[in-house]
N, C-alpha and C positions, 0 to 999 in steps of 0.2 A: 757144582757151582761154576758159573760161567767165568770167562776171562774178565769180563767187565766187573763182575762182583769182586773178583780177586784184586783187581786194580784199585777198587774203591776202598778196600780195607786199610791200607797204609794211611790214607788221608784221614779216615775216620779215627784211627788210633792217634794220629798226630793231633787232631782236633781235641781228642779226649785228654791227651797229655797237656796241651795248652791250657785247658780248663782247670786241670789239677794244679798246674804251676801258678795260676792266678787266683786260686782259692785263698782267702785270707787265713793266715796262720792263727792257731788258737793260742791265746795268752794263758799260760799256766800260773796258778796261784797257790801259795801255801798260807794258811791262816794261823796266826799265833796269838792266843789270848787266854788268860787264866779262866775266863768265864765262858762256859759252854754255850750259854744263851747268846752271847755276842757272836761267837763263831757260827752258830746256827743261823742267826739273823743275816750275817754277811753272806754266808753260803746260799741262803734262800734268795737273796738279791741277785747274786752272780749266776745262779742256775737259770735265771730267766733271761740272761744276756747271751746272745750268739757270739761265739768266738772267745769266750772266757770259760776256763775250766779249773775248778778247785781240785788240786791233786794231793793235798795233804793238810793236816792240822797238827797243832802242837799247843801244849798248855804250860810247859816249864822251860826254863833256860836250856837245859840239856836236850830236851826234845826239839826245841826250835833249831838248834845247830844241826842235830842229827837229821831231822826231817828235811831241812833246806839242802844239806849236802846230798841226801839220798834222791830228792826229787829234782834238784837243780831248776827251780821254777823261774819264770820270767819275773815274777813279783812276789815278795814276801810282805804280807800285811801283818804288822806286829804292834801290839800295845807295849809301850816301854815299861809299863808296870810288870809285864811278863819277865822282863829282863831283871827287874828288881829295884824298886823304889826310884825309878827314873834313871837308873844307871845305864848308860849307852855303850858300855864296853862290848857287849854281845853284838850290837849293831856293827861295831868296828870289826869284830872277829868275822862276822858273816860277810862283810864287804870284802875282806881279804881272802876268805876261803872260797867264796862264790861271787867273783867279780861280775859275772854276767847277770846276777839276780839284783833287780832293783828293789829297794826297801821303801815301803810306804808305812809310816807310823800312823796308827789309828788309835787315838788315846783320848781320855777325858781330861788329861793334864794340859791346861792352857797356861803354861808356865814358861816365861822367856828363857830361863836357864835350861829347861828340858828341851825346848825347841832348838835352841842353839847347839846343845850337846848332841842331839840326834842328827842334825844336819852336818855338823863337823865330823861326826863319826861315820858319815857316808850315806845317810838316808836321802832319798831323792824327793820325798814328799812328807807332809805332815797334815793330817786331817783330825779334827775333833770328832768325838763320837756323836755329836748332835748333827753331823752332816747327813743330808738326805741321800736316798739310794742313788740318785743321778750323780751326785758329787763323788760318791764312793766309786762308782763305775768309771767316771771320768778320771779320777785319781789313779786308779789301777791302769787304765789305758795309757795315760800320760807317762807314768813311771815305766811301763813296759816299752814305750817308744823312746826312752832315754831322756824324757823331759823332766822338768822340775815343777812340782805343784804343792801349794800350801793352801789351807783354808782361808776363807774371807776374813775372819776376825783376826787371824794371825798376820795376814797380808797387810792389814791396815797399819801395822807397826813394824813390819819386817825390815824395812829399809833402815830404821833407827837401830834395830837389834843388831844387824850385820855391820852397820857403819855409824856408830855413835857420833853425835855432833862433837866437833873438836872442843876440848876443854870442858865438856859436860861429864860430870862424874857418873859412874854407873849407879843404877837404882840400888838402894841399900838392902832391899829385901827381894831378891830375884825369885824366891820360892812362891811369891804371890802372883796370882793372875792379874790381868789388866783391870778387871772389874773390882777385884779385892784391893788393888792399889788405890783406886778412886775412893773406895769406902774408907780405907785407912787414912787417907789424906783429910777426909771430912771429920773422922774421929779425932785426929790430931788437932784439928781446928776447933774442937769442942762441940761439934754438931751431934744431936741426938739421932737415934735410929729413925724416929718418926720424921725428922727434918730431912735426913738423907733419903729416905723412901720417897718423900714428897718431891725432892729435887729430881730424882731419877724416874719418877712416875712408876714406882714399883711397890709391891706389897711390903708391909713392915716385916712380915715373916721372911721374905726373900732377903732383906737386908740383915735381919737377925741371923739367918743361916750363914751369910757371908762373914759377919762379924765373928761368929763362932769358929769358922774356918780360919780366919785371920789369927785369932788368939792361939789356935792349935799350932799353926805354922810358925808363929813367932815365939811360941813357948811361954806365953804370958797367962796369968791367972784371971785378970780382969781388965776392965776398960782403962783404969788409971795407969796400970803398968804399960798398956799398949800406947797410951798417950805419951808417957815419958819416953818410951823407946822410939816412937815415931818422931817426936820433937827433937830428940837428941840427934836424929838422923837428918834433920832439916825439913821435915814434912809439916804441913799445916800452917805454913806462914803466909 
């Protein structure tokens, strides 16, 4: 090898080092959900994204904590149902045990009380399971970057959730979603399912499903009990 070739090697190595230093870091992710189909779906989305790697999965509370501590991922994507009926104590435990891991809640629960509990426990983001693949990827990237992200439907009422209007009492049934609250208010006002469906331009079956969910969450047996409970709380006026 000539002297010129020898002289060129250091500069080539330096150029290679610079390229490595500027290569985007991979965002590591652990998926925690009781449903294998959900974990598989999210993993399939992330496997098509450059710079994101799923390094672990968990399906129970004990597995979540152990897997997160083992993998030390940049982001933990967790369904709060995995924690147990919306209980966010595990989110708080993981936040303390793995402070470098950002937590993104990915849940079907559109419940103000659950959203607030998750965020206060340390979650950096909250997405509903109807989020599209682009939203999921954006949420993971945002949380990995130390940012805070919530889904569009939650964002619409987030300011009021975090900073209630002075003098305004809290909503009496925090276990209900925003859409269920709208339906309950109409029920309390004496509106029929057909009338409510017409007002919201929805199928009667959709409203019927929401009414059934409301009854289950309120622990009432029928419409009459729901009306009494709602009106006692000041709804339907």
